[in-house]
N, C-alpha and C positions, 0 to 999 in steps of 0.2 A: 544569223537568223534571229528573228524576234520571237521570244517565247510568249504566247498569248493565252496560255491556259489560265483560266480563272479571271481573265480580263474581259471587259465588254467587247462585243462584236464590233468591228470597224464599220462605220457608216450606217449603223442600225441604231436608231434611238431606243432608249429603254421604254419611253412612253410616247404614243402618238394617238391622235383621235380626230375625228371629223364629225361635224354636226351639219345636217342639211335640214332646212326648213322651207317648205313650199306652201304658198297660200294662193288659192284660186277663187275668183269670184266672177261669174259670168265669163266673158271672153278674155279676161286678163288674169295673169299669174305673176307672182313675185317669188323669187328664189334667193335664199340666203345660205351661204356656205361658210363655215369656219373650220380651218385646219390648223391644229396645234401639234408641234413636233418638239420633243425635248432635245437637249444637247446630245451630240453623238461624237464618238472618237473617230479619228481619221488619220491617214498617213499618206505621204507622197510615195508611191510605189516604184521608185526608180531603183529597183533592186534592194530596197530597204537599207542601203548604205550610201553615205555621201562619198564622193571621190576622195581618195587619200590626199592629204596635204603633201606639198613638196618634201621629199626626204622621208616620207612615211610609207609603209607597205600596205596597211589596212586603213580604210575609211571609217568614219564614225557611223554608228547606227542612226537611222533617220528617227527623229522624234515623233512620237504620237501626239497629235494635236486634238483639240476639241472644237468642233463646229458649234456655234451658239444655237440655242433654241429659237424658234420663230413661230409666229401665228399669222396665218393668211385669212383675210376676209374678202369674200367675193359676193357680188350682188348681181342679180339678173332679173329681167322682166320680159314678158311677152304679151302681145295683144293680138287676138285674132280679128282681123278686119272683115273678112268674109270667108267662105268655104275654101278658097284657093290661096288666101294671103294671110300670113302671120308675120308680125314685126317682132324681132328679138333685139334686146340690148343685154350686154354682159360686161360687167366691170370687174376686173381681177385686181387683187392686192390693193384694196382701198386704203390700207394703212401705210402704203409705200414701204413695206418691210423689205430689208435686205436679207436674202436667204440663198442657200444652195441646196438643191435636192439630191445631189449625188456626192 
């Protein structure tokens, strides 16, 4: 068993934040979102032990890894054409950031 007392919580970043900025003028709106997440500790939870090596009785404990920090930038817009029609555009991850949320 892995003793985690005093260690960072797994898969929970120490720091994370989101900024939303919306601008509307007449029938059009632009939306900007930025999400920043700091690095976080993780582990492969296959029993928290690797299978034992041939000739060994116990396996090694699974290493705790660190998932890197990431920043996502999203941009959207909408235009109301008339009372019953609005056109939406939404672009996610404009920086083409590699990330894992879980």
